[in-house]
VOPAGU-2260 file (C-alpha; in pm, 1 decimal, decimal comma):
REM VOPAGU-2260
SITE   aa  ch    i         X         Y         Z
SITE  MET   A    0       0,1     895,6    -540,6
SITE  ASN   A    1    -287,7     974,1    -303,0
SITE  ILE   A    2    -322,0     751,3      -0,5
SITE  THR   A    3    -640,7     785,7     199,4
SITE  LEU   A    4    -773,5     549,7     461,4
SITE  ALA   A    5   -1145,5     491,9     471,3
SITE  SER   A    6   -1326,5     518,8     798,9
SITE  THR   A    7   -1486,2     203,6     930,1
SITE  SER   A    8   -1790,8     368,7    1081,5
SITE  LEU   A    9   -2133,2     235,4     993,1
SITE  PRO   A   10   -2396,2     461,1     844,5
SITE  ALA   A   11   -2659,3     597,8    1085,2
SITE  PRO   A   12   -2865,1     327,6    1254,6
SITE  ALA   A   13   -2796,2      18,0    1053,6
SITE  ALA   A   14   -3154,3      -9,3     933,9
SITE  ASN   A   15   -3032,0    -193,4     626,9
SITE  PRO   A   16   -2776,1    -458,4     728,0
SITE  ALA   A   17   -2697,5    -538,2     362,5
SITE  ALA   A   18   -2608,0    -174,1     296,3
SITE  ALA   A   19   -2394,5    -162,4     610,9
SITE  LYS   A   20   -2203,4    -474,4     498,7
SITE  ALA   A   21   -2151,4    -320,3     153,8
SITE  VAL   A   22   -2009,3      -4,9     313,6
SITE  LEU   A   23   -1772,8    -213,4     528,5
SITE  ARG   A   24   -1657,3    -416,2     224,7
SITE  ASN   A   25   -1598,7     -94,5      30,7
SITE  ASP   A   26   -1403,7      54,5     323,1
SITE  ALA   A   27   -1198,5    -263,9     356,1
SITE  ALA   A   28   -1112,6    -254,5     -15,3
SITE  LYS   A   29   -1009,9     112,6      10,0
SITE  ASN   A   30    -798,0      41,1     316,7
SITE  GLU   A   31    -629,3    -253,4     144,9
SITE  LYS   A   32    -544,9     -43,5    -160,5
SITE  ALA   A   33    -413,3     239,0      58,0
SITE  ALA   A   34    -198,8      -2,7     260,0
SITE  ARG   A   35     -52,1    -157,7     -57,1
SITE  ASP   A   36      13,8     187,8    -205,7
SITE  PHE   A   37     189,0     291,5     114,7
SITE  GLU   A   38     402,5     -23,1     109,1
SITE  ALA   A   39     497,1      47,8    -252,6
SITE  LEU   A   40     585,0     403,7    -152,1
SITE  LEU   A   41     818,7     271,2     117,5
SITE  LEU   A   42     976,2       9,8    -111,2
SITE  THR   A   43    1057,4     254,7    -393,0
SITE  PRO   A   44    1356,9     432,0    -232,3
SITE  VAL   A   45    1496,4     100,0    -107,6
SITE  LEU   A   46    1479,3     -52,3    -455,0
SITE  ASP   A   47    1621,7     264,1    -610,8
SITE  ALA   A   48    1919,8     256,5    -374,7
SITE  LEU   A   49    1977,2    -111,1    -451,5
SITE  GLN   A   50    1964,6     -44,4    -823,1
SITE  LYS   A   51    2216,8     241,3    -789,2
SITE  THR   A   52    2449,1      15,8    -590,0
SITE  PHE   A   53    2445,9    -270,8    -837,2
SITE  ALA   A   54    2438,9     -63,0   -1155,5
SITE  GLY   A   55    2785,2      74,9   -1100,6
SITE  ASP   A   56    2917,1     374,0   -1291,9
SITE  SER   A   57    2832,4     324,0   -1657,4
SITE  GLU   A   58    2794,7     560,9   -1949,1
SITE  ASP   A   59    2418,4     499,3   -1947,2
SITE  SER   A   60    2386,6     649,8   -1599,1
SITE  LYS   A   61    2527,3     979,2   -1731,0
SITE  THR   A   62    2261,0    1010,2   -2000,6
SITE  PRO   A   63    2016,8    1296,7   -1933,1
SITE  GLY   A   64    1699,2    1156,4   -1780,1
SITE  ALA   A   65    1855,7     821,6   -1682,1
SITE  SER   A   66    1788,5     880,6   -1313,2
SITE  ASP   A   67    1422,5     957,9   -1390,1
SITE  TYR   A   68    1383,7     630,2   -1579,4
SITE  ARG   A   69    1558,7     440,6   -1300,7
SITE  GLN   A   70    1322,8     599,5   -1046,8
SITE  MET   A   71    1018,3     510,7   -1257,5
SITE  GLY   A   72    1142,2     151,8   -1285,3
SITE  SER   A   73    1196,1     131,1    -909,9
SITE  GLN   A   74     847,3     270,2    -849,0
SITE  ALA   A   75     688,7      17,7   -1087,2
SITE  LEU   A   76     881,7    -266,6    -923,9
SITE  GLY   A   77     775,7    -149,5    -576,1
SITE  GLN   A   78     411,1    -138,5    -683,5
SITE  ALA   A   79     434,5    -485,7    -838,2
SITE  ILE   A   80     593,5    -631,1    -524,8
SITE  ALA   A   81     331,4    -467,6    -300,0
SITE  ALA   A   82      44,9    -584,6    -523,4
SITE  ARG   A   83     160,5    -944,6    -485,3
SITE  GLY   A   84     183,1    -942,1    -107,1
SITE  GLY   A   85     489,7    -728,5     -57,1
SITE  ILE   A   86     710,6    -776,8     243,9
SITE  GLY   A   87     432,1    -761,0     502,4
SITE  ILE   A   88     400,4    -388,5     568,3
SITE  ALA   A   89      50,7    -366,1     417,2
SITE  GLN   A   90     -68,1    -661,8     625,6
SITE  LEU   A   91      62,1    -498,3     943,6
SITE  ILE   A   92    -122,0    -177,0     858,7
SITE  LEU   A   93    -445,2    -363,3     782,3
SITE  ARG   A   94    -417,5    -564,5    1104,5
SITE  HIS   A   95    -370,6    -239,8    1297,2
SITE  LEU   A   96    -683,5     -88,2    1136,9
SITE  GLN   A   97    -908,1    -376,6    1239,7
SITE  PRO   A   98   -1125,2    -317,8    1544,7
SITE  PRO   A   99    -995,5    -495,6    1856,8
SITE  LYS   A  100   -1139,0    -839,4    1922,2
SITE  VAL   A  101   -1315,3    -854,4    2255,8
SITE  SER   A  102   -1419,6   -1182,5    2410,9
SITE  GLY   A  103   -1793,0   -1179,6    2477,9
SITE  GLY   A  104   -1797,3   -1368,9    2807,6
SITE  SER   A  105   -2092,6   -1300,9    3041,1
């Protein structure tokens, strides 16, 4: 899973404001996807550990490849949780990436 954050710099002199807004929207979408992917990446080991704890010691867990399927299930669940808002990690990352708000008092 590749996670890359887009830069929020505008193209050389913003001669075309519509193009600059399109670039910013595209960057925001890339940043949002990266933040959600990162949150899913963090949730996967937590969910996997929970599943191991509650699954107990059954015959199914001794089947070759069972741990791989459990890991894939945990990863899919983590991605689904993150895609629907997650636990707030993605929002914290996105808030951190926003430029600081400066009051424009004269």
